[in-house]
C-alpha positions in Angstrom: 0.0 0.0 0.0 2.9 2.4 0.8 4.4 1.9 -2.7 1.0 2.8 -4.3 0.8 6.0 -2.2 4.4 6.9 -3.2 3.6 6.3 -6.8 0.4 8.4 -6.7 2.3 11.3 -4.9 5.1 11.2 -7.4 2.7 11.2 -10.3 0.8 14.2 -8.9 4.1 16.0 -8.2 5.4 15.4 -11.7 2.3 16.5 -13.5 1.7 19.6 -11.3 5.3 20.8 -11.8 5.1 21.2 -15.5 3.8 24.7 -15.9 0.2 23.7 -15.6 -2.8 25.9 -14.9 -1.5 28.4 -17.5 1.2 29.9 -15.2 4.1 29.5 -17.5 2.1 30.9 -20.5 1.2 33.9 -18.4 4.8 34.4 -17.2 6.2 34.2 -20.7 3.6 36.3 -22.4 4.2 39.1 -19.8 7.5 39.8 -21.7 6.0 40.3 -25.2 7.0 43.7 -26.5 9.7 44.2 -23.8 13.3 45.1 -24.6 15.9 42.4 -23.8 17.6 44.8 -21.3 14.4 44.6 -19.2 14.4 40.8 -19.3 18.1 40.6 -18.3 17.7 43.1 -15.5 15.1 40.8 -13.9 16.3 37.3 -15.0 20.0 37.8 -15.3 22.1 37.0 -18.4 20.8 34.2 -20.6 22.5 30.8 -20.5 22.8 30.8 -24.3 21.8 32.5 -27.6 21.3 31.5 -31.2 20.4 33.2 -34.4 17.7 31.4 -36.3 15.8 32.7 -39.4 17.0 36.2 -38.7 15.8 36.3 -35.1 17.9 36.3 -32.0 16.9 33.5 -29.7 17.9 33.7 -26.0 17.3 30.9 -23.4 17.5 30.6 -19.7 17.8 27.1 -18.1 16.9 26.0 -14.6 18.2 22.5 -13.9 18.2 20.3 -10.8 18.9 16.7 -9.9 17.4 14.9 -6.9 18.7 11.8 -5.3 15.7 9.6 -4.4 15.9 7.5 -1.3 16.0 3.8 -1.4 14.6 1.3 1.1 16.0 -2.1 1.9 14.1 -4.7 3.9 15.7 -7.9 5.0 14.5 -11.2 6.5 16.7 -13.8 8.2 16.1 -17.5 8.6 18.1 -19.8 10.7 18.6 -23.3 9.2 20.8 -25.4 11.4 24.1 -23.6 11.9 23.4 -21.3 8.9 21.7 -17.9 8.8 20.1 -17.1 5.4 19.4 -13.4 4.8 17.2 -12.3 2.0 17.2 -8.5 1.2 15.0 -6.5 -1.2 15.9 -2.9 -2.1 13.4 -0.6 -3.8 13.4 3.0 -4.9 16.5 5.1 -5.2 18.0 6.6 -8.3 18.4 10.1 -9.6 15.6 12.4 -10.8 16.4 15.2 -13.3 14.4 18.4 -13.4 14.6 21.2 -15.9 12.8 24.3 -17.2 13.9 26.2 -20.3 12.6 29.7 -21.0 13.1 30.9 -24.6 12.6 34.4 -26.0 12.8 35.4 -29.7 13.8 39.0 -30.4 13.4 41.2 -33.5 16.1 43.5 -34.9 15.3 46.1 -32.3 15.9 43.6 -29.4 12.2 43.5 -28.6 10.6 40.2 -27.5 8.3 39.0 -30.3 7.7 35.4 -29.3 8.4 33.0 -26.5 8.3 29.3 -25.5 9.1 27.1 -22.6 9.7 23.4 -22.0 10.6 21.1 -19.2 9.3 19.2 -16.2 10.3 21.8 -13.6 8.4 24.9 -14.7 6.2 26.5 -12.1 2.6 25.7 -11.7 2.0 28.5 -9.3 3.5 32.0 -8.7 4.9 31.2 -5.3 7.6 28.8 -4.1 11.0 27.7 -5.2 12.3 31.0 -6.5 9.9 31.5 -9.5 8.4 34.7 -8.1 10.7 36.9 -10.3 10.0 35.2 -13.6 6.9 37.2 -14.5 7.6 40.8 -15.6 7.1 43.2 -12.8 4.3 45.7 -13.3 5.3 49.2 -13.8 4.1 51.5 -11.1 2.4 54.7 -12.5 3.5 57.9 -10.9 0.4 60.0 -11.1 
């Protein structure tokens, strides 16, 4: 029963951490029409850039690796003068997490399109350092 609950929890966690509920679309679209300098001032320098079909493409990556715990259960049986031990290990391994934010710019360094991919993109605006991803709203000085 415990294995089933772990499986269900993991499945929920994986599906909810993939930019669901429109959060990543809202975050990325907030940068449409912005100058690259605005993006860099909030996100920092990009991890890479490419030129494709006359457009500059910039991308920012967030990667993480998680070591998953393993559990070993053993049983022992005494047969005469011999002890027989049977062990079973489950779980363990490494889980890789990533989120790539991609912005395409025109000749004036203005964001004209965007994209994102990965299994570690935010599903909510709070938690785990994602708060600064959406463009900050400008405060009017009336």
